[in-house]
VEXDREN-2710 file (C-alpha; in Angstrom, 1 decimal):
% VEXDREN-2710
k/r/px/py/pz
1/UNK/136.0/122.3/-7.7
2/UNK/140.1/124.5/-8.6
3/UNK/142.1/122.2/-9.2
4/UNK/145.1/124.0/-8.3
5/UNK/145.3/125.5/-5.0
6/UNK/145.2/129.2/-4.8
7/UNK/148.0/131.3/-3.0
8/UNK/148.4/130.6/0.4
9/UNK/149.4/133.8/2.3
10/UNK/151.2/132.1/4.7
11/UNK/154.0/130.6/2.5
12/UNK/154.4/134.2/1.7
13/UNK/155.1/134.9/5.2
14/UNK/158.5/134.9/6.4
15/UNK/158.8/132.1/9.0
16/UNK/156.4/130.1/5.7
17/UNK/159.6/131.2/3.1
18/UNK/161.8/130.0/5.3
19/UNK/160.2/126.5/6.4
20/UNK/160.0/126.2/2.6
21/UNK/162.7/127.2/1.6
22/UNK/164.7/125.0/3.5
23/UNK/162.9/121.4/2.6
24/UNK/163.0/122.2/-0.9
25/UNK/159.6/123.1/-1.2
26/UNK/159.7/124.6/-4.9
27/UNK/161.7/120.8/-6.8
28/UNK/158.4/118.8/-5.3
29/UNK/160.9/117.6/-1.6
30/UNK/158.3/119.0/0.7
31/UNK/154.3/119.5/0.2
32/UNK/151.1/120.3/2.0
33/UNK/149.1/118.0/2.4
34/UNK/145.6/117.0/3.8
35/UNK/143.4/119.3/6.0
36/UNK/145.6/122.6/4.8
37/UNK/144.4/121.7/1.2
38/UNK/141.1/120.5/0.9
39/UNK/140.0/123.2/2.8
40/UNK/142.1/125.7/0.9
41/UNK/140.8/124.1/-2.4
42/UNK/136.8/124.1/-0.7
43/UNK/137.5/128.6/0.4
44/UNK/137.7/127.5/3.8
45/UNK/140.2/129.4/6.7
46/UNK/143.7/127.4/6.6
47/UNK/144.2/126.7/10.1
48/UNK/146.8/124.1/10.5
49/UNK/149.3/123.9/8.0
50/UNK/151.2/119.8/7.2
51/UNK/154.0/119.4/5.9
52/UNK/154.5/116.4/4.4
53/UNK/158.2/115.1/2.8
54/UNK/160.5/113.2/1.7
55/UNK/163.5/114.3/4.3
56/UNK/164.6/112.2/6.6
57/UNK/163.1/113.8/10.2
58/UNK/167.0/114.1/11.4
59/UNK/167.7/116.5/8.3
60/UNK/164.2/117.6/8.5
61/UNK/165.9/119.1/12.0
62/UNK/168.9/120.1/10.2
63/UNK/167.3/122.3/7.2
64/UNK/165.6/124.0/9.1
65/UNK/167.8/125.0/12.6
66/UNK/170.6/125.5/10.0
67/UNK/167.9/128.6/8.7
68/UNK/167.3/129.8/12.1
69/UNK/163.9/128.3/12.5
70/UNK/163.3/126.3/15.6
71/UNK/162.5/122.7/16.0
72/UNK/160.6/120.4/18.4
73/UNK/160.6/116.9/18.0
74/UNK/156.6/116.8/19.1
75/UNK/155.8/113.2/17.5
76/UNK/159.1/111.9/16.6
77/UNK/158.5/108.2/17.4
78/UNK/156.1/108.6/13.9
79/UNK/158.2/110.6/12.1
80/UNK/157.0/114.6/12.6
81/UNK/158.5/117.9/14.2
82/UNK/156.9/121.3/14.5
83/UNK/158.6/123.9/12.9
84/UNK/158.2/126.8/14.9
85/UNK/158.3/130.9/13.3
86/UNK/157.1/134.1/14.1
87/UNK/154.9/133.7/11.9
88/UNK/153.1/131.0/12.0
89/UNK/153.5/126.7/13.4
90/UNK/153.6/124.0/10.9
91/UNK/154.1/120.6/10.9
92/UNK/156.3/118.5/9.9
93/UNK/156.3/114.8/8.5
94/UNK/158.3/112.6/6.0
95/UNK/156.8/110.3/4.2
96/UNK/155.6/107.3/6.1
97/UNK/154.0/103.1/5.8
98/UNK/151.7/101.1/8.7
99/UNK/154.2/98.3/9.3
100/UNK/151.0/97.3/11.9
101/UNK/148.6/98.9/13.3
102/UNK/146.1/97.7/16.4
103/UNK/143.5/99.9/15.6
104/UNK/143.9/102.7/18.4
105/UNK/148.1/103.5/17.3
106/UNK/150.0/102.0/14.5
107/UNK/153.9/101.1/14.2
108/UNK/155.4/103.1/11.1
109/UNK/158.5/102.8/8.3
110/UNK/160.0/105.8/6.6
111/UNK/158.9/105.7/2.9
112/UNK/159.6/107.4/-0.5
113/UNK/156.9/106.9/-2.3
114/UNK/154.4/109.5/-1.9
115/UNK/151.0/107.1/-3.4
116/UNK/152.4/104.9/0.0
117/UNK/151.9/107.2/2.5
118/UNK/148.7/109.0/0.3
119/UNK/147.6/105.7/1.2
120/UNK/147.5/105.0/4.5
121/UNK/145.7/108.2/4.9
122/UNK/141.6/107.6/6.1
123/UNK/139.9/109.5/3.5
124/UNK/140.3/110.1/0.0
125/UNK/140.0/114.1/0.5
126/UNK/142.7/113.9/3.1
127/UNK/145.1/112.2/1.0
128/UNK/145.5/115.8/-1.5
129/UNK/149.1/116.9/-1.5
130/UNK/150.2/120.3/-2.6
131/UNK/153.5/121.5/-4.4
132/UNK/153.7/124.7/-3.4
133/UNK/154.8/127.8/-4.9
134/UNK/153.1/126.6/-8.3
135/UNK/149.3/124.9/-6.2
136/UNK/149.3/121.8/-8.4
137/UNK/148.0/118.9/-6.7
138/UNK/148.5/115.5/-6.2
139/UNK/146.1/113.3/-6.0
140/UNK/145.9/109.4/-6.3
141/UNK/142.5/108.3/-4.9
142/UNK/140.1/110.7/-6.9
143/UNK/140.2/113.5/-4.3
144/UNK/139.2/115.7/-6.0
145/UNK/135.7/114.7/-6.8
146/UNK/135.0/113.4/-4.5
147/UNK/135.7/117.5/-2.4
148/UNK/133.6/118.7/-5.9
149/UNK/131.2/116.2/-4.8
150/UNK/131.0/116.7/-1.4
151/UNK/131.5/113.1/-1.0
152/UNK/133.1/111.2/2.4
153/UNK/134.8/108.0/1.3
154/UNK/137.4/105.4/2.7
155/UNK/140.7/105.5/0.6
156/UNK/140.3/101.3/0.1
157/UNK/138.4/99.3/2.0
158/UNK/136.1/101.0/5.0
159/UNK/136.6/97.8/7.1
160/UNK/140.3/97.7/7.1
161/UNK/140.6/101.5/7.1
162/UNK/138.6/101.7/10.5
163/UNK/141.0/97.9/11.8
164/UNK/143.4/100.3/11.4
165/UNK/142.5/103.3/13.9
166/UNK/138.8/102.5/15.3
167/UNK/138.7/106.9/15.9
168/UNK/137.7/106.7/12.2
169/UNK/134.0/105.7/12.0
170/UNK/133.0/108.8/14.6
171/UNK/135.2/111.4/11.7
172/UNK/133.7/109.4/8.8
173/UNK/130.3/111.1/10.2
174/UNK/132.4/114.4/11.5
175/UNK/133.8/114.6/8.0
176/UNK/130.8/113.7/6.1
177/UNK/128.8/116.3/9.0
178/UNK/131.1/119.6/7.3
179/UNK/131.2/118.4/3.6
180/UNK/129.2/116.1/2.4
181/UNK/126.2/116.5/0.3
182/UNK/123.8/114.3/-0.2
183/UNK/122.9/110.3/1.3
184/UNK/126.9/109.4/3.0
185/UNK/128.8/107.2/1.0
186/UNK/126.8/103.4/1.5
187/UNK/129.9/101.2/1.5
188/UNK/131.8/103.5/4.9
189/UNK/128.3/103.9/5.9
190/UNK/127.9/99.5/6.7
191/UNK/131.6/99.9/7.5
192/UNK/131.4/102.2/10.6
193/UNK/127.9/100.5/12.0
194/UNK/129.8/97.3/11.3
195/UNK/132.3/97.8/13.4
196/UNK/130.5/100.6/16.0
197/UNK/132.2/97.9/19.1
198/UNK/135.6/98.7/17.9
199/UNK/135.2/101.7/20.2
200/UNK/135.0/100.7/22.9
201/UNK/138.8/99.5/22.6
202/UNK/139.2/103.7/22.4
203/UNK/140.7/106.2/24.8
204/UNK/137.5/107.9/26.5
205/UNK/139.6/111.1/26.1
206/UNK/139.7/110.8/22.4
207/UNK/136.0/109.6/21.8
208/UNK/135.2/112.7/24.3
209/UNK/137.0/115.1/21.3
210/UNK/135.3/113.1/18.0
211/UNK/131.9/114.3/19.5
212/UNK/132.1/117.5/20.7
213/UNK/134.0/118.2/17.2
214/UNK/130.6/116.7/15.2
215/UNK/128.3/118.1/18.6
216/UNK/129.3/122.2/17.5
217/UNK/128.9/121.6/14.2
218/UNK/126.4/123.0/12.2
219/UNK/124.3/119.7/11.1
220/UNK/125.3/118.3/14.6
221/UNK/121.7/117.6/15.3
222/UNK/120.9/115.2/11.7
223/UNK/124.5/113.6/12.8
224/UNK/124.2/112.2/15.6
225/UNK/120.7/111.1/14.3
226/UNK/122.6/109.3/11.7
227/UNK/125.3/107.8/14.0
228/UNK/122.0/106.5/16.6
229/UNK/119.0/104.5/13.8
230/UNK/122.5/102.6/13.3
231/UNK/123.6/101.9/16.4
232/UNK/127.1/103.5/16.0
233/UNK/126.7/105.0/19.7
234/UNK/125.3/101.9/21.9
235/UNK/128.8/100.6/22.4
236/UNK/130.1/103.9/24.2
237/UNK/126.8/105.6/24.9
238/UNK/123.8/103.9/25.7
239/UNK/122.6/106.4/27.6
240/UNK/121.9/108.7/24.3
241/UNK/118.2/108.0/22.4
242/UNK/116.9/108.8/18.7
243/UNK/114.2/110.3/21.2
244/UNK/116.6/112.8/22.5
245/UNK/118.1/114.2/19.2
246/UNK/114.9/116.5/18.8
247/UNK/116.1/118.2/22.2
248/UNK/118.9/118.9/20.8
249/UNK/117.6/120.3/17.5
250/UNK/115.2/122.6/19.2
251/UNK/118.5/123.6/21.3
252/UNK/120.5/124.3/18.0
253/UNK/117.8/126.5/16.8
254/UNK/117.3/128.3/19.8
255/UNK/121.3/129.2/19.8
256/UNK/121.2/130.2/16.6
257/UNK/118.1/132.9/16.8
258/UNK/119.5/134.4/20.4
259/UNK/122.8/134.2/18.9
260/UNK/124.8/131.9/22.0
261/UNK/127.8/130.1/20.0
262/UNK/127.3/126.4/20.6
263/UNK/128.6/124.4/23.0
264/UNK/129.6/120.9/23.4
265/UNK/129.2/120.7/27.3
266/UNK/125.2/122.2/26.7
267/UNK/124.3/120.5/23.6
268/UNK/125.9/117.0/25.4
269/UNK/123.3/117.7/28.2
270/UNK/120.5/118.3/25.5
271/UNK/121.0/114.9/24.7
272/UNK/120.7/113.4/28.1
273/UNK/117.8/112.3/30.8
274/UNK/117.8/115.1/33.1
275/UNK/118.4/113.2/36.6
276/UNK/121.4/114.4/39.1
277/UNK/124.7/113.1/39.1
278/UNK/125.4/113.6/35.1
279/UNK/128.7/114.9/35.9
280/UNK/130.4/112.2/38.4
281/UNK/128.8/109.6/35.7
282/UNK/129.9/110.9/32.9
283/UNK/132.9/112.6/34.1
284/UNK/134.6/109.9/34.9
285/UNK/133.5/107.7/32.0
286/UNK/134.6/110.9/29.7
287/UNK/137.5/112.0/31.4
288/UNK/135.6/115.6/31.2
289/UNK/137.6/118.7/33.1
290/UNK/136.4/119.4/36.9
291/UNK/134.3/122.5/35.4
292/UNK/133.1/120.7/32.3
293/UNK/131.5/118.1/34.9
294/UNK/130.2/120.4/37.3
295/UNK/128.1/122.3/35.0
296/UNK/127.0/118.9/33.5
297/UNK/125.9/118.2/37.0
298/UNK/124.3/122.3/36.4
299/UNK/122.4/120.6/33.5
300/UNK/120.6/117.5/35.2
301/UNK/118.1/119.2/37.4
302/UNK/115.8/122.2/37.1
303/UNK/116.4/125.0/38.7
304/UNK/113.1/126.4/40.9
305/UNK/114.5/129.6/40.2
306/UNK/114.8/129.8/36.5
307/UNK/112.8/131.8/34.7
308/UNK/111.2/133.3/37.1
309/UNK/113.8/135.4/38.9
310/UNK/116.9/134.4/36.1
311/UNK/120.0/137.0/38.1
312/UNK/119.1/135.1/41.7
313/UNK/119.5/132.1/39.7
314/UNK/122.8/133.4/38.7
315/UNK/124.3/134.7/41.8
316/UNK/123.8/131.3/42.9
317/UNK/124.5/129.6/40.5
318/UNK/127.1/131.1/38.2
319/UNK/126.2/133.7/34.9
320/UNK/126.9/130.8/32.4
321/UNK/125.0/128.4/34.0
322/UNK/122.2/130.7/33.9
323/UNK/122.2/131.0/31.5
324/UNK/123.2/127.6/29.6
325/UNK/119.8/126.2/31.8
326/UNK/117.5/129.0/30.0
327/UNK/118.9/127.6/26.5
328/UNK/118.4/124.6/27.5
329/UNK/115.3/125.4/29.0
330/UNK/113.2/126.7/25.9
331/UNK/112.2/129.6/24.4
332/UNK/109.9/131.0/27.6
333/UNK/113.5/132.5/29.0
334/UNK/114.6/133.9/26.0
335/UNK/113.5/137.7/28.2
336/UNK/115.4/136.1/30.9
337/UNK/118.2/135.0/29.1
338/UNK/118.7/138.9/27.3
339/UNK/118.4/140.0/31.3
340/UNK/121.7/138.2/32.3
341/UNK/123.0/139.3/29.0
342/UNK/125.9/141.8/30.9
343/UNK/124.8/141.0/34.7
344/UNK/127.7/141.3/37.2
345/UNK/127.8/139.7/40.5
346/UNK/127.3/142.4/43.1
347/UNK/129.0/141.7/46.2
348/UNK/127.5/140.6/49.9
349/UNK/127.0/144.3/51.2
350/UNK/127.0/141.8/54.9
351/UNK/129.8/139.7/56.2
352/UNK/130.2/138.2/59.6
353/UNK/131.2/141.0/61.6
354/UNK/128.3/142.5/60.6
355/UNK/126.5/139.8/62.6
356/UNK/129.0/139.7/65.0
357/UNK/128.9/144.0/65.5
358/UNK/124.9/143.0/66.0
359/UNK/125.6/141.0/69.9
360/UNK/125.6/137.2/67.5
361/UNK/128.4/134.9/69.3
362/UNK/131.3/133.7/67.3
363/UNK/130.6/130.8/65.7
364/UNK/128.0/128.6/63.4
365/UNK/124.8/131.0/64.2
366/UNK/127.0/133.9/62.6
367/UNK/126.7/131.3/59.4
368/UNK/123.5/130.5/59.8
369/UNK/122.3/134.4/60.3
370/UNK/124.5/135.5/57.4
371/UNK/123.1/132.6/55.3
372/UNK/119.5/133.6/55.9
373/UNK/120.4/137.8/55.3
374/UNK/122.2/136.3/52.0
375/UNK/118.7/134.5/50.9
376/UNK/116.6/137.1/52.2
377/UNK/118.9/139.9/50.1
378/UNK/119.3/138.4/46.9
379/UNK/115.6/137.6/46.6
380/UNK/114.8/141.7/47.0
381/UNK/117.1/142.2/44.4
382/UNK/120.3/142.3/45.6
383/UNK/120.0/146.4/47.3
384/UNK/122.7/148.3/47.9
385/UNK/121.2/151.1/50.4
386/UNK/121.8/151.2/53.7
387/UNK/118.6/151.6/54.4
388/UNK/117.3/148.6/53.0
389/UNK/120.2/146.8/53.7
390/UNK/120.1/147.5/57.5
391/UNK/116.0/146.1/57.0
392/UNK/117.3/143.0/55.6
393/UNK/120.1/143.0/58.5
394/UNK/117.4/143.5/60.9
395/UNK/115.2/140.6/59.8
396/UNK/117.9/138.3/59.1
397/UNK/119.0/138.6/62.8
398/UNK/114.9/139.3/64.3
END
């Protein structure tokens, strides 16, 4: 594990250079922190640039605006502003210490002590600070050694870290799933199991977002098996049982083999008992969007058209839902899944006006006859030639 940050392409952009220059990064007044340092050291793409600074939020704002950088006070109550440049967007946060915490939010005060700022973070691998442009690393808690060893470890006492923010229970499992090697840190694992009930105090949105991040990871089945074996999810999702994890593992393997991107709603459905009403039940509990709740509803009951008639299934439920159902169905659905790869729903060649033109009086009977035609037309493979359409229409009106 290198102990010096490699050169960062974003820092050489006009926007990156303007922000670092305005905030006196060359003298260590402002440093790169957290996930950006961790990922860069691992050779992973850096997607979120977070900066920590000894400057006050007001001073940060003045300096950036003087350099022509747009500043948005996105988290000003916690000392965070967002620097917006044509090249990239960076979050800049003044050094902080916790005054009080309740497991959901913290009251903070500013500090000029870098180690104090690092001590309030969750894991050692997320408490690394890099001085730019040189790349020297500040590491007060052994994060570099932990990163090299593939070890996710709380800073200080795990129970205290969890008491400060209950979401750290789920974050522990997510970070171990991404960066861990071998067995999880025993002290952290024990603390997460002991404090699982703390998750009930969190908003369902935070729980949902964290679980969905775990679900799309390559080691999601292994991670969920671990959480379930410890009872971590029982307080918030008692319906998910260890016996369901093989379904998730099989789905993940199928996605990889068939070339499907991991999807959190699809993978979540693999962990749930198959029954009607999943969207209503879990949509409300996890604050799902209407679209995601509808997808979950569709996964709750089997589609009799699958795998035998994938085009008909896709016509009535949509291509995305039909392909997802086939992935959940199993290997017998692969040919049908592939058949829908570039399929588009054809337009219905008959309208209510055509029914009326055939002598049916306007009213409910028109809709009933049109529905019958549509059902028979789809079952016949959605033909568009006039003779076949006329024959199907005659049958619907007979």
